[in-house]
N, C-alpha and C positions, 0 to 999 in steps of 0.2 A: 588474464584477460581473454575473454572468449571472442574470437574473431567471427564476424557474421558474413562477411563476404570477401572478395578479392579487391574490393574498393580501398583506396587510402584517403586520409584526410590530412590537412595541414593544421598544426597545433603549435601555440605558444605554451611551452611547458615550464614548471617549476623543475629545474634539473635535479635539485637535491631530493625532492619528494617523488619526482617522476610523474606527477599529475598535470593534467591539463589546466591551463589558466583561462585561455581562450582558443576556440576553434575558429577557423577561417570562414568567414561569411562573405560569399561572392557578392551579394548585393550591396555591400558596403566596401567592396575592394580591400576587404581586411581591416578597415579601420574600426577601432573599438573606442577611441577617445578623441573628441572634438572639444578642444579647449578654446571657449569663447573669449577668454581674456587675452590669450597670446595669438589666437588665429592659426594655431598648430594642430595638425591631425596626427595621431599615433595609431600604428596598425603593423600588421605584418603580412608578408606574401612569401613566395618561394625564395626570395633573396634576402629575407630576413625581417627582423624588426625595424620600422622606419619612424621618423619624426619628420614631418613636412609642412611647409607654409601652406595653408589652405588655397590662398590665391595664386601665388607664384609657382607652387610646386616645388620650390627649393627645399632639397633635402638636407637637413641638419645632422641627421644620425642614421646609421644602418648598421645592424648586426645580426648574425645567425646565432651567437652565443655571448652573452653579456652578463655582467654583475651589475645589480642594482644596490646602491647604498643609500639608505634614508638619511636625509639632511634635516636640520632643525626646522620647525614650522615657522612660517614667515607671514607676516601680515601686510596686506596691500591694499590699494585703492583702484576700484574699477573706473573706466572712463565717465560713469554717470555719478561718481563720488561716494559710492557705497563701499565700505570696508568688508574685506573677505580674508580668510585664512587658507593658506595652501600647506600641504605637506609634501615638499619637493624630495627628489631623489637624484642622484647622479647614476647615470647609465654608462658603463665602461665596457667597450669591446674587449673580449678576452684575446683576440688575435692580434690587435693593432695598439691597443692601450687608449685608443680615442675615446674621449669621454664627453658627455653632454648632459646638462642639467634639464630636468623637466619637473613640471608642476604637479606631479601625481606619484603614487606608490603602488606598485602592482599587488602588494600584500602588507601585512602587518609585522614584516621582518626588518631588522636593522640592515642586513646584509642578505642578499639572496642572488643565487645564480639561475639564469633562464636561458632557454634555447628554443629555436624555431626548428621543428622537425615534420617529417612526413612520415606517417605510420598506418598500418591496416586499421580499418574501423572496427570497434568492438561494439557490443550491445549497449554499453555504457555511454557511448557517444550519441546514442538516440535517446536524449533525456525525456522526450514527450512519450515514449512507449508506456511506461509504467502509469502515469496519469490517465492516459487514454484507455488502458486495459481496466482501471478501476472504474471509470466512466461506464465502460461496456458492460462490466460485471454487474454494476448496480442496475443498469437498465434491464438486464435479463432478470435479475432477482427481483425487480419491483414491477416489471411488466411495463414500465414506461419507456416509450420510444425516444430516441436521441434525435433532436432536430439540429443540424448543423446550419447556422445562419451565414 
């Protein structure tokens, strides 16, 4: 990992693979899942992964280090009467053993370990650099200017 500066970032990582699943986005307060069926938001911050009620902000689950276990798919009916299928999983905090069932799965694994960490930023964390570089090179090679809208 090539470090690009002394800046750090907050990440939800797959602890087994060592890869980032999500990076913290300040504009969303770390939330990456808005479940319209349950009204629960899932995200992470410096205190760990959280699952909260969108309206009341009641916290159902929080963990810095947890295991996710996939559960069998379930069929349900939304308030408007339409059927849908979910792929739930059980999140278990490794420190306390406290568990909570969620309506999603972070990956396609039956069982996986995740952590919330702070680490130095690397060039790989700036995912837009390579596409921008390609656009700039194409602009130079073709002589066509880039217009940012």
